[in-house]
C-alpha positions in Angstrom: 117.6 141.1 -92.5 116.1 144.3 -94.2 114.7 147.6 -92.7 112.2 149.5 -94.4 111.5 153.2 -92.7 108.7 155.5 -93.3 108.6 158.9 -91.1 105.5 161.3 -91.5 105.3 163.5 -88.8 105.7 162.5 -85.5 104.9 158.6 -86.5 107.6 156.4 -87.4 106.7 152.5 -89.4 109.5 150.3 -89.6 109.0 147.2 -91.8 111.2 144.4 -90.7 112.2 142.0 -93.4 114.2 138.6 -92.7 115.7 137.0 -89.3 115.3 139.1 -85.7 118.3 137.7 -84.4 121.4 138.3 -82.3 123.1 139.0 -85.4 120.8 141.5 -87.0 119.4 142.9 -83.7 122.0 145.8 -83.3 120.7 147.2 -87.0 117.4 147.6 -85.5 119.0 149.0 -82.6 120.6 151.4 -84.7 117.5 152.2 -86.7 115.4 152.7 -83.6 117.9 155.2 -81.9 118.1 157.0 -85.1 114.3 157.7 -85.1 112.9 157.8 -81.8 113.3 161.6 -81.1 110.6 163.3 -81.6 108.2 160.4 -82.7 105.0 159.8 -80.8 103.6 157.0 -82.7 106.0 153.8 -83.8 104.5 150.9 -85.8 106.5 147.9 -86.3 104.9 146.3 -89.4 106.7 142.2 -89.4 104.5 140.9 -92.1 107.9 139.6 -93.8 109.4 138.8 -90.6 110.9 135.3 -90.5 112.3 134.6 -87.1 112.1 136.3 -84.1 114.6 135.7 -81.1 115.4 136.4 -77.9 117.9 139.0 -78.8 115.2 140.4 -81.0 112.6 140.2 -78.3 115.0 142.7 -76.4 115.3 145.4 -78.8 111.3 145.5 -79.2 111.1 145.5 -75.4 113.3 148.3 -74.5 111.6 150.4 -78.2 108.3 149.8 -75.9 109.8 151.2 -72.6 111.0 154.5 -74.2 107.7 154.4 -76.3 105.8 154.1 -73.0 107.3 157.7 -72.1 106.4 159.2 -75.3 104.1 158.0 -76.8 102.6 154.4 -78.3 104.0 151.5 -79.9 102.0 148.9 -82.2 103.3 146.0 -83.7 101.1 144.7 -87.1 100.9 142.4 -89.3 102.8 139.2 -86.8 102.8 135.9 -88.5 101.9 132.7 -86.6 105.3 132.0 -85.9 106.4 135.0 -84.3 102.8 135.5 -82.8 103.9 131.9 -80.8 107.0 133.6 -79.8 105.0 136.3 -78.3 102.5 134.2 -76.6 105.3 131.9 -75.1 107.7 134.4 -73.8 104.2 137.0 -72.3 105.2 139.4 -75.3 101.4 139.2 -76.2 100.4 140.4 -72.7 102.8 143.3 -73.4 102.8 144.9 -76.9 100.0 146.1 -78.7 99.5 143.5 -81.4 97.5 144.3 -84.8 
């Protein structure tokens, strides 16, 4: 998995490329810890995310909980396979998906 981060003022965009699973989730968690202080708008760009496991969902849920307290979180460019995971797990109702 590769993560590209762009921060501008109080907005942070994380582009996640590849697989977000048990092996790679800690990398995304670490990236989030380093970028969320002072951020009011968090954007995940998942256009190139190929696979999402339950561990990946856990990281997204934790980010959503934190951003509910300090701003907003948006998930963009979700492909069909990842959207199916969001719908089956109920995350489609929890996350703001564009």
